[in-house]
VOBA-1610 file (N, C-alpha, C; in pm, whole numbers, padded with zeros to 5 digits, always signed):
BEGIN
Unk-03002+15288+10217Unk-02903+15119+10212Unk-02987+15004+10180Unk-03099+15000+10305Unk-03182+14876+10302Unk-03280+14840+10165Unk-03291+14946+10101Unk-03398+14940+09984Unk-03287+14879+09884Unk-03161+14905+09886Unk-03062+14845+09796Unk-03042+14688+09844Unk-03016+14691+09944Unk-02962+14528+09992Unk-03127+14448+09929Unk-03255+14520+09979Unk-03381+14454+09888Unk-03371+14400+09771Unk-03299+14514+09679Unk-03296+14485+09521Unk-03211+14357+09525Unk-03079+14378+09603Unk-03005+14278+09558Unk-03088+14125+09640Unk-03126+14146+09711Unk-03176+13994+09755Unk-03276+13941+09629Unk-03400+14069+09626Unk-03457+14015+09512Unk-03424+13967+09360Unk-03278+14020+09321Unk-03221+13982+09229Unk-03154+13839+09213Unk-03124+13786+09340Unk-03073+13647+09390Unk-03167+13548+09347Unk-03295+13584+09424Unk-03377+13487+09414Unk-03451+13450+09289Unk-03443+13559+09188Unk-03449+13526+09060Unk-03352+13436+08998Unk-03251+13488+09032Unk-03133+13388+08946Unk-03149+13254+09002Unk-03169+13237+09119Unk-03157+13119+09208Unk-03272+13029+09123Unk-03402+13045+09126Unk-03509+13031+09051Unk-03488+12955+08901Unk-03401+13069+08846Unk-03389+13031+08693Unk-03251+12897+08691Unk-03161+12925+08801Unk-03073+12818+08810Unk-03182+12676+08817Unk-03264+12710+08890Unk-03324+12559+08942Unk-03395+12502+08802Unk-03494+12562+08750Unk-03541+12555+08640Unk-03430+12496+08517Unk-03337+12552+08488Unk-03241+12511+08382Unk-03210+12372+08417Unk-03164+12321+08511Unk-03122+12157+08533Unk-03270+12069+08485Unk-03366+12139+08563Unk-03502+12043+08531Unk-03514+12064+08412Unk-03495+12125+08317Unk-03536+12157+08207Unk-03445+12025+08102Unk-03332+12073+08132Unk-03233+11978+08074Unk-03230+11804+08093Unk-03273+11798+08245Unk-03319+11688+08271Unk-03395+11595+08207Unk-03528+11683+08142Unk-03633+11626+08086Unk-03600+11602+07932Unk-03502+11700+07894Unk-03456+11684+07766Unk-03362+11520+07751Unk-03262+11543+07860Unk-03163+11411+07839Unk-03226+11271+07865Unk-03354+11317+07948Unk-03426+11164+08022Unk-03501+11113+07866Unk-03549+11225+07834Unk-03625+11159+07706Unk-03527+11117+07619Unk-03435+11176+07582Unk-03330+11094+07502Unk-03253+10978+07518Unk-03204+10974+07616Unk-03195+10835+07685Unk-03277+10713+07666Unk-03439+10716+07720Unk-03537+10628+07675Unk-03535+10597+07521Unk-03556+10723+07442Unk-03548+10694+07283Unk-03446+10618+07250Unk-03333+10623+07297Unk-03206+10553+07266Unk-03215+10416+07337Unk-03285+10399+07398Unk-03300+10236+07450Unk-03193+10242+07584Unk-03170+10351+07677Unk-03069+10328+07786Unk-03144+10235+07866Unk-03079+10183+07939Unk-03143+10111+08058Unk-03200+10203+08178Unk-03251+10133+08237Unk-03354+10211+08351Unk-03236+10253+08482Unk-03177+10160+08448Unk-03071+10178+08609Unk-02985+10288+08571Unk-02950+10284+08444Unk-02826+10420+08416Unk-02912+10542+08395Unk-03050+10548+08410Unk-03123+10666+08374Unk-03147+10705+08537Unk-03153+10647+08582Unk-03192+10674+08745Unk-03064+10726+08805Unk-02982+10637+08785Unk-02837+10729+08808Unk-02822+10859+08764Unk-02843+10900+08648Unk-02852+11001+08599Unk-02969+11123+08640Unk-03052+11089+08645Unk-03172+11156+08694Unk-03112+11187+08883Unk-03064+11109+08931Unk-02996+11135+09062Unk-02898+11245+09050Unk-02781+11227+08960Unk-02701+11304+08963Unk-02761+11399+08962Unk-02848+11473+08829Unk-02901+11604+08839Unk-02950+11620+08919Unk-03055+11560+08981Unk-03145+11583+09114Unk-03045+11651+09206Unk-02886+11592+09258Unk-02843+11626+09351Unk-02773+11818+09307Unk-02736+11762+09161Unk-02690+11906+09112Unk-02774+12027+09126Unk-02904+12013+09114Unk-03004+12128+09091Unk-02994+12139+09289Unk-03025+12091+09350Unk-03064+12120+09507Unk-02905+12176+09552Unk-02780+12147+09517Unk-02668+12169+09520Unk-02691+12348+09487Unk-02726+12367+09400Unk-02717+12501+09317Unk-02809+12590+09431Unk-02945+12518+09435Unk-03034+12585+09512Unk-02976+12644+09658Unk-02912+12532+09717Unk-02840+12562+09844Unk-02769+12666+09843Unk-02667+12652+09773Unk-02579+12736+09750Unk-02661+12900+09741Unk-02730+12920+09622Unk-02831+13033+09599Unk-02883+13066+09738Unk-02962+12985+09801Unk-03042+13066+09921Unk-02911+13081+10008Unk-02810+13016+10081Unk-02694+13064+10081Unk-02646+13203+10120Unk-02638+13245+09970Unk-02583+13369+09953Unk-02722+13474+09972Unk-02827+13454+09969Unk-02942+13527+09977Unk-02954+13530+10145Unk-02944+13422+10232Unk-02916+13493+10363Unk-02838+13546+10446Unk-02711+13528+10375Unk-02586+13583+10393Unk-02604+13753+10394Unk-02674+13809+10242Unk-02666+13924+10213Unk-02776+13985+10322Unk-02871+13924+10323Unk-02990+13925+10438Unk-02950+13982+10553Unk-02874+13913+10614Unk-02815+13914+10759Unk-02727+14060+10765Unk-02687+14052+10655Unk-02560+14202+10652Unk-02672+14325+10677Unk-02784+14299+10562Unk-02868+14441+10607Unk-02910+14469+10694Unk-02949+14358+10782Unk-02995+14355+10937Unk-02917+14405+10961Unk-02796+14324+11028Unk-02705+14398+11098Unk-02683+14551+11085Unk-02683+14614+10970Unk-02663+14742+10934Unk-02737+14826+10953Unk-02874+14750+10972Unk-02987+14816+10997Unk-03078+14835+11151Unk-03023+14728+11242Unk-03069+14727+11387Unk-03000+14787+11433Unk-03110+14904+11504Unk-03049+15015+11617Unk-02949+14883+11706Unk-02877+14988+11793Unk-02771+14924+11848Unk-02620+14876+11794Unk-02618+14887+11683Unk-02531+14789+11620Unk-02428+14936+11595Unk-02299+14938+11644Unk-02204+15049+11585Unk-02195+15103+11498Unk-02217+15208+11464Unk-02180+15228+11319Unk-02030+15296+11276Unk-01976+15375+11358Unk-01851+15438+11370Unk-01793+15443+11505Unk-01632+15452+11481Unk-01557+15396+11599Unk-01537+15510+11705Unk-01576+15646+11639Unk-01562+15780+11681Unk-01613+15794+11821Unk-01745+15736+11823Unk-01853+15754+11953Unk-01904+15850+12011Unk-01899+15969+11929Unk-01934+16148+11979Unk-02071+16105+11958Unk-02156+16222+11991Unk-02283+16218+12018Unk-02393+16224+11868Unk-02249+16278+11775Unk-02294+16282+11591Unk-02359+16134+11560Unk-02264+16055+11597Unk-02270+15915+11530Unk-02377+15817+11565Unk-02404+15723+11455Unk-02518+15663+11473Unk-02519+15523+11569Unk-02557+15537+11682Unk-02512+15457+11789Unk-02612+15483+11874Unk-02675+15362+11912Unk-02774+15368+11981Unk-02782+15271+12127Unk-02783+15352+12201Unk-02841+15288+12380Unk-02923+15328+12470Unk-03018+15227+12532Unk-03109+15279+12576Unk-03225+15341+12487Unk-03341+15380+12595Unk-03445+15429+12482Unk-03456+15555+12460Unk-03447+15583+12308Unk-03465+15671+12218Unk-03584+15841+12266Unk-03555+15951+12204Unk-03619+16052+12241Unk-03796+16030+12201Unk-03844+16058+12283Unk-03989+15999+12267Unk-04045+15891+12356Unk-03958+15803+12383Unk-04017+15687+12426Unk-04004+15714+12577Unk-04069+15624+12681Unk-04090+15646+12783Unk-03989+15584+12877Unk-03955+15641+12990Unk-03849+15587+13112Unk-03873+15503+13188Unk-03828+15364+13157Unk-03924+15296+13239Unk-03855+15279+13396Unk-03921+15256+13508Unk-03861+15258+13653Unk-03781+15138+13654Unk-03690+15168+13730Unk-03572+15060+13783Unk-03528+15087+13918Unk-03468+14997+13965Unk-03394+14990+14121Unk-03222+15019+14074Unk-03180+15083+14180Unk-03050+15108+14210Unk-03021+15099+14353Unk-02892+15045+14375Unk-02873+15030+14508Unk-02784+15163+14529Unk-02778+15248+14623Unk-02707+15358+14652Unk-02611+15332+14717Unk-02491+15380+14702Unk-02379+15365+14723Unk-02274+15509+14811Unk-02344+15640+14787Unk-02277+15747+14846Unk-02394+15816+14903Unk-02340+15865+15009Unk-02479+15976+15104Unk-02519+15897+15190Unk-02606+15972+15261Unk-02666+15940+15394Unk-02767+15774+15352Unk-02785+15805+15237Unk-02877+15708+15181Unk-02814+15575+15148Unk-02668+15571+15183Unk-02618+15501+15110Unk-02671+15350+15162Unk-02654+15221+15078Unk-02724+15086+15117Unk-02859+15056+15083Unk-02930+15170+15060Unk-03075+15179+15012Unk-03108+15153+14872Unk-03210+15075+14827Unk-03243+15069+14696Unk-03345+15202+14686Unk-03352+15234+14559Unk-03457+15361+14526Unk-03448+15315+14365Unk-03597+15365+14335Unk-03645+15383+14206Unk-03614+15549+14176Unk-03485+15584+14078Unk-03507+15713+14071Unk-03588+15754+14007Unk-03641+15694+13855Unk-03747+15745+13784Unk-03907+15794+13862Unk-03911+15681+13903Unk-04056+15674+13972Unk-04050+15810+14068Unk-03908+15810+14157Unk-03911+15895+14279Unk-03889+16036+14197Unk-03897+16079+14081Unk-03905+16182+14013Unk-04037+16272+13988Unk-04120+16162+13971Unk-04265+16198+13943Unk-04289+16302+13823Unk-04219+16291+13709Unk-04226+16349+13625Unk-04146+16464+13612Unk-04070+16479+13696Unk-03998+16619+13679Unk-03903+16586+13572Unk-03824+16715+13564Unk-03681+16693+13455Unk-03599+16596+13571Unk-03520+16517+13450Unk-03426+16419+13506Unk-03315+16416+13421Unk-03210+16365+13480Unk-03066+16323+13365Unk-03052+16185+13422Unk-02998+16114+13351Unk-02939+15966+13415Unk-02796+15962+13318Unk-02742+15907+13408Unk-02601+15877+13369Unk-02575+15749+13386Unk-02579+15674+13271Unk-02519+15523+13302Unk-02377+15493+13264Unk-02317+15435+13382Unk-02131+15439+13349Unk-02119+15278+13317Unk-02092+15256+13148Unk-02062+15125+13149Unk-01929+15102+13187Unk-01818+15207+13165Unk-01678+15164+13179Unk-01628+15307+13253Unk-01553+15238+13338Unk-01480+15339+13456Unk-01346+15360+13405Unk-01324+15519+13409Unk-01202+15530+13333Unk-01177+15718+13317Unk-01086+15765+13311Unk-01092+15914+13296Unk-01180+15984+13233Unk-01215+15956+13086Unk-01288+16004+13030Unk-01427+15999+13092Unk-01507+15884+13127Unk-01655+15868+13169Unk-01629+15931+13303Unk-01541+15943+13393Unk-01539+16006+13535Unk-01586+16150+13507Unk-01440+16203+13411Unk-01484+16334+13382Unk-01611+16387+13343Unk-01643+16316+13228Unk-01768+16362+13236Unk-01878+16393+13286Unk-01913+16263+13362Unk-01975+16250+13479Unk-01995+16349+13569Unk-01863+16398+13630Unk-01832+16428+13739Unk-01892+16624+13687Unk-01837+16660+13582Unk-01885+16816+13517Unk-02015+16769+13492Unk-02052+16727+13413Unk-02224+16715+13382Unk-02308+16692+13513Unk-02292+16609+13600Unk-02354+16637+13758Unk-02334+16731+13787Unk-02225+16795+13814Unk-02195+16933+13915Unk-02264+17040+13833Unk-02298+17062+13722Unk-02425+17147+13680Unk-02553+17092+13688Unk-02590+16974+13704Unk-02712+16959+13704Unk-02754+16958+13861Unk-02655+16948+13945Unk-02667+16951+14088Unk-02736+17121+14127Unk-02660+17208+14052Unk-02687+17338+14065Unk-02843+17355+14015Unk-02873+17260+13932Unk-03019+17296+13885Unk-03128+17223+13983Unk-03081+17173+14057Unk-03177+17073+14198Unk-03280+17194+14211Unk-03297+17300+14252Unk-03380+17403+14287Unk-03504+17420+14176Unk-03435+17394+14089Unk-03562+17415+13960Unk-03620+17273+13941Unk-03597+17180+14022Unk-03664+17083+14004Unk-03579+16954+13918Unk-03492+16978+13895Unk-03388+16886+13803Unk-03356+16787+13905Unk-03375+16654+13862Unk-03302+16547+13938Unk-03191+16473+13856Unk-03095+16404+13944Unk-02998+16317+13859Unk-02957+16201+13945Unk-02959+16150+13846Unk-02881+15984+13911Unk-02774+15944+13821Unk-02681+15879+13876Unk-02550+15819+13828Unk-02576+15661+13868Unk-02565+15580+13781Unk-02571+15432+13770Unk-02449+15356+13726Unk-02394+15288+13817Unk-02269+15192+13764Unk-02328+15107+13721Unk-02257+15044+13615Unk-02357+14924+13568Unk-02180+14810+13608Unk-02217+14738+13636Unk-02094+14591+13666Unk-02146+14446+13702Unk-02111+14357+13651Unk-02131+14227+13706Unk-02069+14199+13853Unk-02017+14263+13883Unk-01985+14258+14040Unk-01997+14347+14107Unk-02127+14349+14174Unk-02185+14511+14239Unk-02073+14519+14349Unk-02061+14398+14432Unk-01953+14420+14541Unk-01832+14523+14495Unk-01779+14475+14415Unk-01667+14537+14367Unk-01722+14670+14290Unk-01777+14712+14251Unk-01787+14800+14182Unk-01846+14926+14309Unk-01905+14860+14433Unk-01948+14957+14544Unk-01801+15039+14583Unk-01673+14933+14608Unk-01559+14962+14634Unk-01538+15027+14527Unk-01529+15018+14407Unk-01442+15103+14332Unk-01526+15273+14341Unk-01645+15262+14341Unk-01743+15407+14353Unk-01677+15488+14492Unk-01703+15391+14640Unk-01628+15467+14732Unk-01478+15516+14709Unk-01391+15454+14665Unk-01257+15466+14658Unk-01236+15595+14541Unk-01344+15612+14469Unk-01314+15753+14388Unk-01433+15836+14461Unk-01479+15856+14541Unk-01579+15940+14583Unk-01543+16079+14553Unk-01404+16100+14603Unk-01332+16275+14567Unk-01391+16305+14383Unk-01373+16204+14333Unk-01384+16257+14193Unk-01521+16253+14128Unk-01627+16246+14249Unk-01757+16249+14171Unk-01791+16355+14278Unk-01950+16384+14194Unk-02043+16506+14253Unk-02097+16466+14354Unk-02085+16528+14498Unk-02160+16479+14624Unk-02305+16537+14574Unk-02410+16502+14686Unk-02529+16529+14711Unk-02637+16488+14553Unk-02569+16401+14500Unk-02620+16345+14396Unk-02642+16161+14415Unk-02758+16133+14371Unk-02809+15988+14348Unk-02698+15939+14282Unk-02605+15824+14326Unk-02520+15744+14298Unk-02545+15625+14342Unk-02553+15516+14270Unk-02530+15363+14298Unk-02488+15259+14166Unk-02517+15140+14216Unk-02517+15011+14122Unk-02638+14975+14075Unk-02640+14943+13944Unk-02766+14881+13898Unk-02791+14735+13943Unk-02920+14736+13959Unk-02952+14578+14033Unk-02922+14458+13940Unk-02926+14503+13811Unk-02913+14427+13740Unk-02805+14402+13589Unk-02711+14424+13698Unk-02582+14378+13642Unk-02491+14485+13496Unk-02427+14432+13422Unk-02349+14503+13331Unk-02455+14552+13253Unk-02544+14484+13246Unk-02656+14503+13101Unk-02739+14632+13162Unk-02766+14628+13264Unk-02852+14756+13324Unk-02947+14676+13315Unk-03071+14807+13295Unk-03168+14770+13380Unk-03256+14703+13182Unk-03326+14568+13233Unk-03333+14503+13092Unk-03444+14578+13048Unk-03520+14644+13046Unk-03623+14724+12968Unk-03554+14851+12897Unk-03412+14893+12937Unk-03332+15002+12883Unk-03286+14971+12750Unk-03251+14846+12720Unk-03205+14807+12597Unk-03023+14886+12619Unk-02929+14881+12675Unk-02826+14966+12698Unk-02739+14887+12591Unk-02653+14970+12579Unk-02507+14905+12499Unk-02411+14911+12552Unk-02357+14759+12582Unk-02247+14793+12662Unk-02109+14836+12584Unk-02103+14863+12468Unk-02005+14899+12395Unk-01974+15051+12419Unk-02064+15090+12479Unk-01996+15252+12440Unk-01973+15270+12657Unk-01905+15415+12658Unk-01860+15419+12792Unk-01969+15502+12880Unk-02065+15556+12818Unk-02162+15636+12855Unk-02293+15636+12837Unk-02403+15636+12871Unk-02522+15636+12813Unk-02601+15765+12893Unk-02600+15838+12832Unk-02684+15988+12888Unk-02813+15993+12868Unk-02897+15999+12946Unk-03025+15997+12897Unk-03122+16161+12974Unk-03146+16256+12905Unk-03213+16338+12955Unk-03400+16323+12948Unk-03462+16346+13019Unk-03605+16357+12993Unk-03729+16408+13111Unk-03824+16421+13072Unk-03917+16492+13150Unk-04065+16444+13104Unk-04149+16451+13262Unk-04267+16354+13210Unk-04275+16236+13199Unk-04165+16169+13247Unk-04168+16019+13252Unk-04120+15980+13068Unk-04073+16061+12970Unk-04015+16036+12861Unk-03873+16078+12871Unk-03817+16044+12736Unk-03679+16071+12707Unk-03698+16174+12649Unk-03639+16298+12616Unk-03622+16397+12548Unk-03481+16422+12466Unk-03406+16327+12521Unk-03240+16308+12427Unk-03189+16210+12485Unk-03071+16166+12418Unk-03049+16031+12447Unk-02894+16016+12402Unk-02793+15993+12458Unk-02639+16032+12433Unk-02543+15893+12441Unk-02518+15797+12373Unk-02452+15717+12388Unk-02316+15739+12309Unk-02207+15750+12426Unk-02112+15812+12387Unk-01968+15675+12426Unk-01871+15647+12307Unk-01810+15551+12317Unk-01678+15641+12385Unk-01636+15764+12311Unk-01523+15849+12357Unk-01612+15970+12430Unk-01665+16006+12556Unk-01697+16117+12593Unk-01580+16244+12589Unk-01634+16331+12533Unk-01539+16448+12510Unk-01587+16576+12548Unk-01553+16625+12672Unk-01623+16740+12702Unk-01643+16854+12602Unk-01540+16893+12549Unk-01550+17002+12446Unk-01644+16994+12350Unk-01666+16855+12286Unk-01781+16817+12182Unk-01907+16763+12237Unk-01917+16703+12335Unk-02041+16640+12377Unk-02091+16716+12457Unk-02027+16776+12575Unk-02080+16850+12687Unk-02181+16957+12624Unk-02125+17044+12547Unk-02213+17135+12506Unk-02386+17095+12458Unk-02368+17000+12358Unk-02466+16936+12323Unk-02577+16879+12426Unk-02511+16806+12533Unk-02605+16747+12649Unk-02662+16890+12743Unk-02582+16993+12765Unk-02619+17078+12834Unk-02711+17166+12760Unk-02724+17185+12632Unk-02839+17265+12551Unk-02941+17151+12596Unk-02915+17020+12559Unk-03084+16926+12588Unk-03122+16914+12721Unk-03010+16986+12847Unk-03034+16981+12989Unk-03142+17092+12990Unk-03090+17209+12926Unk-03170+17356+12923Unk-03326+17358+12899Unk-03294+17261+12780Unk-03466+17278+12710Unk-03553+17200+12791Unk-03524+17141+12911Unk-03635+17074+13012Unk-03628+17147+13119Unk-03526+17216+13152Unk-03519+17275+13292Unk-03503+17418+13280Unk-03501+17453+13164Unk-03500+17610+13135Unk-03349+17708+13146Unk-03354+17843+13108Unk-03252+17910+13161Unk-03127+17893+13062Unk-03011+17926+13051Unk-02930+17958+12960Unk-02792+17843+12956Unk-02762+17809+12835Unk-02648+17710+12830Unk-02560+17778+12896Unk-02471+17706+12976Unk-02380+17758+13064Unk-02233+17748+12988Unk-02137+17827+12958Unk-02028+17803+12939Unk-01918+17734+12981Unk-01839+17656+12914Unk-01775+17526+12977Unk-01690+17570+13049Unk-01641+17695+13041Unk-01534+17748+13173Unk-01566+17792+13262Unk-01686+17835+13286Unk-01803+17862+13438Unk-01816+17718+13474Unk-01822+17608+13438Unk-01902+17485+13496Unk-01796+17464+13626Unk-01902+17420+13705Unk-01797+17407+13871Unk-01672+17291+13868Unk-01675+17200+13748Unk-01580+17085+13744Unk-01512+17126+13655Unk-01495+17226+13555Unk-01387+17269+13448Unk-01283+17357+13498Unk-01308+17395+13651Unk-01176+17492+13704Unk-01105+17404+13712Unk-00956+17452+13649Unk-00844+17338+13697Unk-00786+17245+13613Unk-00925+17209+13504Unk-00868+17113+13405Unk-00751+17180+13327Unk-00733+17308+13249Unk-00616+17340+13217Unk-00557+17430+13307Unk-00406+17366+13319Unk-00340+17451+13465Unk-00256+17547+13366Unk-00252+17666+13441Unk-00185+17758+13386Unk-00034+17748+13305Unk-00027+17787+13222Unk+00090+17772+13136Unk+00100+17664+13041Unk+00001+17569+13076Unk-00002+17429+12981Unk-00031+17484+12847Unk+00037+17433+12744Unk+00023+17456+12598Unk-00139+17404+12528Unk-00175+17505+12496Unk-00310+17496+12415Unk-00294+17419+12286Unk-00230+17304+12277Unk-00218+17263+12131Unk-00323+17192+12095Unk-00385+17283+11977Unk-00518+17214+11943Unk-00529+17097+11859Unk-00429+17071+11798Unk-00390+16975+11716Unk-00360+16837+11810Unk-00348+16864+11959Unk-00266+16749+12018Unk-00372+16688+12084Unk-00445+16607+12023Unk-00568+16504+12081Unk-00498+16388+12101Unk-00479+16324+12245Unk-00402+16205+12266Unk-00530+16130+12328Unk-00616+16154+12350Unk-00727+16050+12381Unk-00729+15918+12317Unk-00763+15938+12181Unk-00723+15789+12074Unk-00621+15738+12118Unk-00489+15812+12163Unk-00402+15723+12193Unk-00393+15689+12330Unk-00433+15699+12423Unk-00410+15670+12560Unk-00497+15593+12606Unk-00628+15591+12555Unk-00771+15544+12575Unk-00741+15377+12591Unk-00667+15334+12449Unk-00643+15176+12457Unk-00578+15165+12538Unk-00472+15226+12606Unk-00350+15181+12735Unk-00404+15143+12849Unk-00520+15244+12893Unk-00588+15240+13007Unk-00726+15186+13019Unk-00802+15135+12928Unk-00888+15090+12956Unk-00898+14969+13057Unk-00986+14955+13129Unk-00998+14844+13233Unk-01057+14727+13172Unk-00961+14613+13210Unk-00975+14507+13132Unk-00941+14453+12995Unk-00868+14517+12956Unk-00775+14532+12846Unk-00707+14434+12863Unk-00663+14351+12781Unk-00569+14226+12755Unk-00406+14264+12756Unk-00341+14211+12823Unk-00188+14259+12804Unk-00136+14267+12700Unk-00169+14167+12625Unk-00111+14177+12487Unk-00151+14308+12407Unk-00298+14348+12419Unk-00375+14471+12378Unk-00244+14598+12417Unk-00280+14611+12550Unk-00182+14712+12616Unk-00090+14761+12577Unk+00030+14615+12562Unk+00153+14640+12478Unk+00137+14698+12359Unk+00076+14666+12268Unk+00066+14700+12115Unk-00003+14848+12162Unk-00086+14884+12237Unk-00119+15054+12235Unk-00002+15103+12282Unk+00066+15062+12397Unk+00208+15154+12480Unk+00285+15162+12390Unk+00299+15062+12274Unk+00427+15065+12188Unk+00366+15192+12091Unk+00284+15189+12025Unk+00207+15291+11949Unk+00270+15419+12030Unk+00221+15497+12152Unk+00228+15580+12221Unk+00362+15661+12224Unk+00448+15522+12242Unk+00603+15533+12264Unk+00668+15582+12125Unk+00622+15506+12001Unk+00611+15546+11858Unk+00603+15720+11844Unk+00470+15758+11883Unk+00426+15885+11873Unk+00527+15984+11943Unk+00570+15950+12065Unk+00627+16025+12147Unk+00767+16043+12102Unk+00829+15957+12019Unk+00944+15958+11977Unk+00994+16062+11863Unk+00860+16039+11775Unk+00846+16139+11692Unk+00781+16260+11687Unk+00740+16326+11792Unk+00683+16399+11858Unk+00750+16497+11997Unk+00793+16579+12025Unk+00862+16620+12164Unk+00742+16650+12210Unk+00628+16739+12145Unk+00495+16766+12232Unk+00437+16661+12287Unk+00412+16534+12209Unk+00370+16412+12278Unk+00452+16332+12366Unk+00567+16382+12371Unk+00630+16289+12473Unk+00616+16395+12623Unk+00631+16533+12591Unk+00620+16603+12716Unk+00464+16569+12779Unk+00374+16569+12660Unk+00254+16569+12752Unk+00207+16409+12786Unk+00259+16330+12747Unk+00241+16192+12776Unk+00286+16210+12924Unk+00421+16266+12932Unk+00488+16243+13093Unk+00416+16339+13180Unk+00359+16435+13167Unk+00304+16516+13219Unk+00200+16466+13258Unk+00115+16390+13195Unk-00028+16325+13251Unk+00020+16191+13343Unk+00093+16103+13304Unk+00175+16034+13393Unk+00217+16061+13558Unk+00263+16166+13511Unk+00301+16250+13631Unk+00220+16272+13734Unk+00095+16332+13654Unk-00017+16378+13735Unk-00103+16310+13799Unk-00136+16177+13724Unk-00190+16066+13775Unk-00126+15994+13901Unk-00014+15979+13903Unk+00115+15948+13990Unk+00128+16010+14122Unk+00131+16162+14101Unk+00143+16215+14201Unk+00019+16258+14302Unk-00110+16223+14227Unk-00209+16229+14295Unk-00267+16083+14346Unk-00181+16019+14327Unk-00227+15910+14448Unk-00347+15785+14362Unk-00319+15838+14197Unk-00449+15751+14136Unk-00403+15654+14056Unk-00287+15584+14059Unk-00243+15497+13948Unk-00327+15387+13937Unk-00387+15343+14068Unk-00435+15229+14089Unk-00600+15246+13946Unk-00636+15362+13967Unk-00756+15365+13904Unk-00738+15390+13728Unk-00628+15361+13726Unk-00603+15340+13554Unk-00548+15254+13476Unk-00655+15170+13417Unk-00625+15042+13369Unk-00558+14937+13453Unk-00517+14856+13353Unk-00485+14714+13452Unk-00333+14711+13499Unk-00277+14647+13579Unk-00150+14629+13627Unk-00049+14713+13511Unk-00047+14620+13385Unk+00030+14630+13267Unk+00040+14775+13231Unk-00085+14824+13230Unk-00105+14972+13191Unk+00004+15077+13284Unk-00033+15013+13427Unk+00010+15131+13529Unk+00192+15090+13495Unk+00215+14968+13471Unk+00360+14984+13430Unk+00409+15100+13357Unk+00368+15080+13253Unk+00355+15189+13140Unk+00397+15307+13168Unk+00268+15354+13237Unk+00253+15516+13301Unk+00379+15529+13388Unk+00402+15448+13511Unk+00531+15477+13563Unk+00614+15498+13477Unk+00665+15408+13379Unk+00806+15411+13281Unk+00794+15562+13215Unk+00661+15607+13170Unk+00641+15749+13123Unk+00669+15855+13191Unk+00636+15839+13313Unk+00655+15944+13434Unk+00805+15971+13460Unk+00871+15886+13406Unk+01020+15884+13496Unk+01122+15911+13340Unk+01052+15862+13215Unk+01125+15864+13101Unk+01120+16049+13016Unk+00936+16049+13057Unk+00918+16139+12955Unk+00909+16286+12971Unk+00909+16284+13099Unk+00891+16422+13183Unk+00966+16426+13320Unk+01048+16511+13322Unk+01085+16582+13464Unk+01003+16620+13538Unk+01003+16581+13662Unk+00875+16653+13813Unk+00911+16791+13818Unk+00827+16841+13848Unk+00864+16992+13880Unk+00938+16973+13971Unk+01028+17098+13972Unk+01133+17152+14069Unk+01129+17124+14220Unk+00963+17206+14248Unk+00944+17168+14387Unk+00935+17060+14428Unk+00856+16960+14366Unk+00820+16823+14385Unk+00950+16763+14384Unk+01057+16775+14328Unk+01173+16695+14342Unk+01240+16716+14453Unk+01269+16827+14500Unk+01327+16883+14599Unk+01286+16841+14723Unk+01109+16874+14741Unk+01037+16796+14855Unk+01086+16655+14863Unk+01081+16560+14756Unk+01125+16437+14768Unk+01273+16386+14782Unk+01328+16470+14760Unk+01516+16448+14807Unk+01498+16507+14939Unk+01433+16586+14993Unk+01440+16585+15139Unk+01392+16507+15210Unk+01288+16447+15156Unk+01213+16297+15221Unk+01317+16207+15222Unk+01378+16157+15107Unk+01481+16064+15112Unk+01587+16079+15225Unk+01616+16224+15266Unk+01716+16228+15336Unk+01706+16206+15494Unk+01558+16230+15536Unk+01501+16229+15640Unk+01387+16155+15638Unk+01406+16030+15662Unk+01319+15886+15643Unk+01201+15906+15783Unk+01261+15980+15881Unk+01164+15951+15976Unk+01055+16087+15974Unk+01076+16158+15925Unk+00978+16297+15840Unk+00866+16244+15783Unk+00885+16098+15695Unk+00785+16119+15577Unk+00657+16072+15650Unk+00520+16114+15588Unk+00405+16084+15633Unk+00364+15944+15653
//
């Protein structure tokens, strides 16, 4: 791609030179003809002025084209620019130091555990031991699920020398700490978990890409051995590759997904396993934190359109909405506008379980027994 762009730029440079030379030759010919025919100096000056402006105008336009194409070429070949909207580990997407590069030290403020409130340099503290760093750019169901399951496994390898750190990135460190404490139950205990001291961009020396949900680095001996920049993390697609990279630095066999500590209960008994029913791309735009109200509205209407056309989608969206609400986690999903839609879908798309309905009915009859 870059070679083709360079050829195009070279062609345009030659073309611009020809365009500049053309008016210059015509100027000489016309100027001589006017002198020979006795045209006044004032008329000749005006004509030369017009020709010069024409020549420079063509030059500027040509150079603008060259610069425009050069910028396109640079944008396409600059690391860190997203190349695909899917965001799986196979995409050409860059965030953080790449394999073979050094892992620079950085500070984070611990939020959970006995060391909460203390600053720590996890890279220096690892002392060259195998290390997994999970940078959380965006807090949502996908990013938290991947973080919980992956660190649930890496924690079991601590006895083999594997160190783990989870770093949340936010411009509001206080709000981020509050959020982490609120969802502590959804994270892995006993793992260094904290907030970057350098805001949403993270450690400046890392060159993280804020357009991804997660940046996962695997390293050893102070160097990166694998890098995963994930826009939409998938446990089924991305996690096996990450686990393979972890095993390569710490040893052992790659575990099966169903054997991982955090995977139990992810698929409920009796839940239909529709391989072609992938609601992630449909629901993520609705529950994305910080999404504008009009974007949430547009995405939600698309969900309702799909639900009206496919009973399976309707049932699954209803089940997901009820699961979130019944678990008391509604406030963790998206904006207030998104939460309104989740409440709506919980009521309209799927009836609650019979036992839950009877329990709520009983509570409505006896308010004094409510917790």
